[in-house]
C-alpha positions in Angstrom: 168.9 141.8 125.3 165.7 141.7 127.6 162.9 139.8 126.3 159.5 140.9 127.8 157.3 138.5 130.3 154.5 139.7 128.8 152.0 140.2 125.7 149.9 142.8 127.3 151.1 146.8 125.9 152.7 149.2 128.3 155.5 151.0 130.0 157.2 148.8 132.8 160.2 149.4 135.1 162.8 147.4 134.7 165.5 147.2 138.0 169.4 146.0 137.8 171.5 145.4 140.8 175.2 144.5 140.7 176.9 143.7 144.4 175.7 146.6 146.0 174.4 148.9 143.2 171.8 149.1 142.2 170.0 151.1 138.7 166.9 151.0 137.3 165.2 152.1 133.6 161.2 152.4 132.0 161.0 150.3 129.3 157.8 150.4 126.9 156.6 147.2 125.0 154.8 147.4 122.4 152.8 144.0 120.7 150.7 143.0 118.1 147.0 143.0 118.4 145.3 139.6 116.8 141.9 140.8 115.4 138.8 139.0 117.2 137.6 136.5 114.7 134.0 136.6 113.9 131.4 134.4 111.5 127.5 135.0 111.0 126.0 131.7 111.1 122.9 132.4 110.8 121.5 132.6 107.7 123.8 130.5 106.3 123.9 131.8 102.2 122.0 134.4 100.8 118.0 133.9 100.3 114.2 134.9 100.0 112.2 136.3 102.8 108.6 136.8 102.3 107.1 140.2 104.2 105.2 139.3 107.4 107.4 136.4 108.2 110.3 136.1 110.1 114.4 135.0 110.1 117.0 134.1 112.9 120.2 136.2 112.6 122.9 134.4 114.9 126.6 135.0 115.2 129.7 134.2 117.2 133.0 135.4 117.8 136.2 134.6 119.3 139.5 136.4 120.7 143.0 134.3 120.7 144.4 137.4 122.6 142.3 138.9 124.5 138.9 139.6 125.3 135.5 140.4 123.4 134.3 144.0 124.3 131.3 143.4 121.9 129.4 141.5 119.3 126.5 143.0 116.8 124.1 142.0 113.8 124.3 145.1 111.5 121.6 145.1 108.7 122.1 147.8 106.4 125.8 148.8 107.7 122.9 149.8 111.4 123.9 147.7 114.8 120.7 146.2 115.3 121.1 143.8 118.1 125.1 144.2 120.3 126.3 141.6 123.2 129.2 141.6 125.5 129.3 137.6 125.1 128.8 134.9 122.3 126.7 133.9 120.7 124.8 137.0 119.6 121.4 136.1 118.3 118.2 138.0 116.6 114.6 136.7 115.4 114.1 139.2 112.7 111.3 140.3 111.6 111.8 142.9 108.1 109.0 146.0 108.1 110.0 147.1 104.3 110.1 144.7 101.2 114.0 145.1 99.1 117.3 143.8 99.4 119.0 143.7 103.0 122.6 143.0 104.0 123.3 140.9 106.9 126.5 140.5 108.5 128.1 140.3 112.3 130.7 142.5 114.0 133.0 142.1 116.9 135.2 144.9 119.1 138.0 143.2 121.1 140.1 144.6 124.5 142.3 146.6 122.2 139.7 148.4 120.4 139.9 146.4 116.7 136.8 146.1 115.3 136.2 143.1 112.4 132.8 142.5 110.4 132.4 138.8 109.1 131.3 138.0 105.2 128.2 139.9 104.4 124.4 137.9 103.2 122.1 139.6 101.4 118.7 138.7 101.7 116.2 139.6 99.2 112.8 140.6 101.5 109.6 140.1 98.9 105.7 140.8 99.1 104.1 138.4 96.9 100.9 140.5 95.5 98.3 138.8 93.2 97.9 139.8 89.5 95.5 142.6 89.2 96.4 143.8 92.5 93.5 141.8 93.9 93.4 138.2 95.1 91.1 135.8 92.7 87.8 134.9 93.6 86.4 132.1 94.8 83.9 130.3 93.1 85.5 132.0 89.7 87.6 131.2 86.7 91.4 131.6 87.2 93.3 132.3 83.5 96.6 130.4 83.7 98.1 133.2 82.7 97.5 135.8 85.7 99.5 134.2 88.3 100.9 136.2 91.1 103.3 139.2 91.3 107.1 138.7 92.7 109.1 137.3 90.2 110.7 134.3 90.0 111.1 131.6 92.8 108.2 133.5 94.8 105.2 134.2 92.5 106.6 131.8 89.7 109.8 129.2 88.6 110.5 128.8 85.0 113.4 126.7 83.7 114.6 129.6 81.4 115.1 132.5 80.6 113.1 134.3 78.5 108.9 134.1 77.6 109.0 131.4 75.2 105.6 133.1 73.6 106.8 137.0 74.0 103.4 138.5 74.6 101.4 139.2 78.1 104.1 139.3 80.7 107.6 140.2 80.7 109.4 137.7 82.5 110.3 134.3 82.3 107.1 132.3 81.9 106.1 130.8 78.5 102.9 132.7 77.0 101.3 132.8 73.7 98.1 133.9 72.4 95.3 130.9 71.7 94.7 130.7 68.3 91.3 131.7 66.6 90.4 133.8 70.4 91.1 137.6 70.8 92.5 138.2 73.9 92.9 134.6 74.8 96.3 133.5 76.4 97.5 130.1 77.4 101.0 129.1 79.5 102.9 126.7 77.2 106.4 125.4 77.1 105.7 123.4 80.3 108.8 121.5 81.9 108.7 119.3 84.9 109.5 120.8 87.9 107.9 124.4 87.0 105.2 126.2 88.9 102.5 128.4 89.6 101.0 130.9 92.1 98.2 132.3 92.5 96.4 134.2 95.6 92.8 133.2 96.6 90.6 134.7 98.4 87.8 131.7 99.4 85.0 133.7 101.3 84.0 130.4 103.4 85.8 127.0 104.1 84.4 123.9 102.4 84.3 122.0 99.8 85.7 122.7 96.8 86.3 121.3 92.7 88.2 122.6 90.5 87.8 122.1 86.5 90.9 122.7 84.9 91.5 123.7 81.1 95.1 122.1 79.2 96.0 120.2 75.9 98.5 118.1 75.0 99.9 117.1 71.9 101.4 114.0 73.1 102.4 112.6 75.8 100.9 112.6 79.0 101.3 115.3 80.9 101.0 115.6 84.9 100.5 117.7 87.9 99.4 118.2 91.5 98.5 121.8 94.0 99.8 122.9 97.3 97.8 125.1 99.2 100.2 127.0 101.3 102.6 124.8 100.6 101.0 121.8 101.9 99.8 119.2 99.0 96.6 119.0 98.7 96.4 116.5 95.3 98.0 113.4 94.0 98.5 113.4 90.5 96.6 114.5 88.2 97.2 113.6 84.5 96.9 115.8 80.8 96.0 113.0 78.4 97.8 113.8 74.7 94.9 114.7 72.3 96.8 114.7 69.1 96.6 119.0 69.4 97.9 121.2 71.6 95.0 123.4 71.4 92.5 121.0 71.6 91.5 121.6 75.5 90.1 119.1 77.8 88.8 119.4 81.0 90.6 117.6 84.3 88.5 117.8 87.1 89.7 117.5 90.3 87.0 116.8 93.2 86.2 117.0 96.6 88.9 119.1 98.2 88.1 121.5 101.5 89.8 124.7 101.6 89.5 126.7 105.2 87.8 130.2 104.5 90.6 133.5 104.0 93.5 134.2 101.9 95.4 131.4 100.7 98.0 130.7 98.1 97.4 128.0 95.4 100.8 126.1 93.9 100.5 124.1 90.6 103.1 122.2 90.7 104.5 120.8 87.0 105.3 117.2 87.3 105.4 116.1 83.7 105.8 118.8 81.1 104.4 118.8 78.0 101.2 120.8 77.5 99.2 124.2 77.8 97.4 125.5 80.3 94.6 127.8 79.3 92.8 128.5 83.1 90.8 126.7 85.6 87.7 126.9 87.4 87.1 126.7 91.5 83.3 126.4 92.2 81.6 124.8 95.4 81.6 120.3 95.6 78.7 118.7 94.8 77.6 115.1 94.9 74.8 113.2 93.5 75.5 109.6 93.7 72.7 107.4 94.7 70.9 109.1 97.0 73.3 110.1 99.2 72.3 113.7 100.1 74.2 116.6 97.9 76.0 118.1 101.3 78.4 115.8 102.3 79.6 115.9 106.1 82.8 118.3 106.7 85.2 115.1 107.1 88.0 115.8 105.4 89.8 113.6 102.8 93.7 114.0 101.6 94.7 113.3 99.5 92.1 113.2 96.9 92.4 111.7 94.8 94.4 109.1 96.5 97.4 106.3 95.6 98.6 104.4 98.3 96.8 106.1 101.8 94.3 108.2 102.1 94.2 110.4 105.3 90.7 111.7 107.5 90.6 114.1 109.9 87.6 114.3 111.8 85.5 116.3 114.2 86.2 114.1 116.7 88.6 110.9 118.0 86.0 108.5 118.5 86.5 104.9 118.1 84.9 104.1 114.4 84.5 101.7 111.6 86.2 102.9 108.6 83.7 100.7 105.5 84.1 101.6 101.9 81.8 101.6 99.2 81.8 101.3 95.8 78.8 103.8 93.9 76.8 100.8 93.2 76.4 100.2 97.0 78.9 96.8 97.3 81.3 97.3 100.6 84.6 96.4 99.3 86.1 97.2 102.7 86.2 97.2 106.4 88.4 98.3 108.9 88.4 98.5 113.2 89.7 102.0 113.8 91.0 103.0 117.2 90.1 106.5 119.3 91.7 109.7 116.4 91.3 112.8 115.3 93.6 111.9 112.1 93.1 108.2 110.8 94.9 106.8 107.9 93.3 104.3 105.6 95.3 101.9 103.1 93.8 101.9 99.8 96.5 100.5 97.8 94.8 96.7 97.1 91.9 98.6 95.8 91.2 99.3 92.2 90.9 102.2 90.2 87.4 104.4 90.7 85.2 106.1 93.1 84.3 104.9 96.5 82.4 106.0 99.6 83.8 106.3 102.8 81.5 105.6 105.9 83.3 106.8 109.5 80.8 104.2 111.7 80.4 105.7 115.9 78.5 104.3 118.1 76.2 107.5 117.1 76.3 108.1 113.6 77.8 107.6 110.4 79.6 110.1 108.8 80.1 109.8 104.7 82.7 111.6 101.8 83.4 110.1 98.3 87.2 109.4 97.4 88.8 108.6 94.2 91.4 105.9 93.8 94.6 106.3 90.8 
């Protein structure tokens, strides 16, 4: 019995000598090829991707008994990129919305091909309800959140529309009693959210007046703009009637011009939402000019920290005044366009912030919660 000294399949000549006698024979060896190991490292799990954005794809592979001839990335059964080495990487930006199946493929020197487990990516396009983004300034009905589905345009904790009218998805919508064609979003729970595409003509400060009602218990929510938190928690006080709508006034919000996504995130549910108005912010306090500076204060209202974005990096003194003209805090600041003021020692109320440099004073207003 002869044992092959090689793992490579093929034909070999074996020569045997006994004394002066020589003889040879050709034998053929055959081995079982071990297929390559291949995996898709990125993305790791099924995921969502908004149209117009990109994601990283990455594949890796190894071959225990040979070499890799090809490592590639597969999208919907089509090879989109291949390499002769490990790893294989691609920044992928899809051109149309839809569901895509992604995997990796490897081929070894024996010609064996193997694919990894697949990942599904849903590419979505978020659109305004009715096809046109909400104009700013203007009124936005709470039930007119964007199109795109769950985890794209909204997040609701139960699978049915509890009110059963107006729209056929999971968000809970009901009719406002006594008003024809008027609706509200209700049955709100903590962690839910709604998004609205806004068309903002000019970058400046705005205020939002939101109509909400709570029969019992205090509701809470905050706002985000393009995935960035722009307010602290706002409170919906209990009024004893779930249809007795009161105004929650959010002041002094700087919104840049252009198209933006506004998210209303519910931190403590149990209240109803009717609508909200976005309008230009005007200030009328103790003789201050109506047009405040473009200094940006956020979050506003604030609890413990107030961040200040300034037009230049000059050294300044921060002065905090009450609306009655009392200086309550004075802080020397170093150079920089972004400053952080600690305000947790201030009582709740409305304050004027003066940012004083050698050249001028920049004023702004904020609310301490």
